[in-house]
C-alpha positions in Angstrom: 85.5 109.5 107.1 84.8 106.5 109.2 83.2 106.9 112.6 85.1 105.2 115.4 84.0 101.6 115.8 82.0 100.8 118.9 83.4 98.4 121.5 81.8 95.2 120.1 82.4 96.3 116.5 86.0 96.8 117.3 86.2 93.3 119.0 84.7 91.7 115.9 86.9 93.7 113.4 90.0 92.9 115.5 89.4 89.2 114.8 88.6 89.8 111.1 91.8 91.8 110.7 94.0 89.4 112.7 92.7 86.3 111.0 93.1 88.0 107.6 90.7 85.5 105.8 87.0 85.1 105.2 85.3 84.4 108.6 81.8 83.2 109.6 79.6 84.6 112.4 80.1 81.2 114.2 83.9 81.5 114.2 83.8 85.1 115.6 81.1 84.1 118.1 83.2 81.1 119.5 86.3 83.3 119.8 84.3 86.1 121.5 82.7 83.7 123.9 86.2 83.0 125.4 86.0 86.5 126.8 82.4 87.2 127.4 78.9 85.8 127.3 77.4 86.8 123.9 74.6 85.5 121.7 74.9 84.3 118.1 72.3 86.8 117.0 74.2 89.7 118.6 77.4 88.8 116.6 75.3 88.3 113.5 73.7 91.8 113.9 77.1 93.4 114.5 78.6 91.8 111.4 75.6 92.8 109.3 76.0 96.4 110.6 79.7 96.3 109.7 78.7 95.1 106.2 76.1 97.9 105.9 78.8 100.5 107.0 81.2 99.2 104.4 83.8 97.7 106.8 83.4 94.1 105.5 82.2 92.5 102.4 80.3 89.2 102.5 79.8 86.2 100.2 77.1 83.6 100.7 78.3 80.1 101.5 75.3 77.8 101.8 73.0 79.4 104.4 75.7 81.5 106.0 78.0 84.3 105.0 81.8 84.6 105.0 82.9 88.1 105.9 86.2 89.7 104.7 87.7 93.1 105.8 87.5 95.8 103.2 90.6 97.6 104.5 93.3 97.1 107.1 93.4 98.2 110.7 96.3 100.5 109.7 94.1 102.2 107.2 91.3 102.5 109.7 93.7 104.0 112.3 95.1 106.4 109.7 91.7 107.6 108.7 90.8 108.3 112.4 94.0 110.2 113.0 93.5 112.2 109.8 89.9 113.1 110.7 91.0 114.2 114.2 93.9 116.2 112.8 91.8 117.9 110.1 89.3 119.2 112.6 91.9 121.1 114.5 92.0 124.9 114.2 95.8 124.7 114.6 97.0 121.5 112.8 100.7 122.2 113.6 100.0 122.6 117.3 97.8 119.4 117.3 100.7 117.5 115.7 103.2 118.8 118.3 100.8 117.8 121.1 100.3 114.4 119.6 104.1 113.8 119.2 104.6 114.8 122.8 102.3 112.0 123.8 104.2 109.4 121.9 106.6 106.9 123.5 110.2 106.7 122.2 109.2 103.6 120.2 106.3 105.4 118.6 108.5 108.3 117.7 111.0 106.0 116.1 108.2 104.3 114.1 107.1 107.8 113.0 110.6 108.6 111.8 110.7 105.4 109.9 107.4 106.1 108.3 108.4 109.7 107.3 111.6 108.2 105.7 109.5 105.8 103.7 107.1 108.4 102.5 109.9 110.8 101.6 111.7 108.1 99.7 108.5 107.0 97.9 107.7 110.6 96.9 111.1 111.3 95.3 111.9 110.5 91.7 113.9 107.2 91.4 117.2 109.1 90.5 116.9 111.2 93.7 116.3 108.4 96.2 119.0 107.4 98.6 121.0 104.4 97.6 123.9 102.7 99.4 127.1 103.8 97.8 130.3 101.9 97.5 133.1 103.4 99.5 135.1 105.9 97.6 138.8 105.1 97.1 141.3 107.6 95.9 142.6 106.9 92.4 145.8 104.9 92.3 149.0 106.7 91.4 149.0 107.3 87.6 145.2 106.5 87.4 143.1 109.3 86.0 140.2 108.2 88.2 138.2 107.2 85.1 137.0 103.7 84.3 138.3 101.0 86.6 140.8 98.7 84.9 139.4 95.6 83.3 139.7 92.4 85.3 142.9 90.4 84.6 145.0 93.4 83.5 
């Protein structure tokens, strides 16, 4: 289970996740410097720590490294929620309390996610499919196969 990221680790990972491409320490540094005063060596240390912790992988490019996220922010958030939920002595009560904290938009996102998971977990022949409107059989029609075109 991942430990929550520290403030600076989160700031670095936010950029790596948002940019969704290999990044250098220099790129992250320059973007962070728009918000705060920070040294190159500090960013380099944080990115090395994130590499050691398994959050990013790196590939040498000349004398520098390019860092890439190992997983998504969504996967990170899900792992944190799962860890918090699994430590509860009453998981159902913890979920109810969590749902009560949610905004209407978050609840709608949750409903959408549950529909996706339920659909993905069902065999293909049981999944909901849009159906054509049912029409009653025409007079004299047995309701079997539709007539061939042109008849």
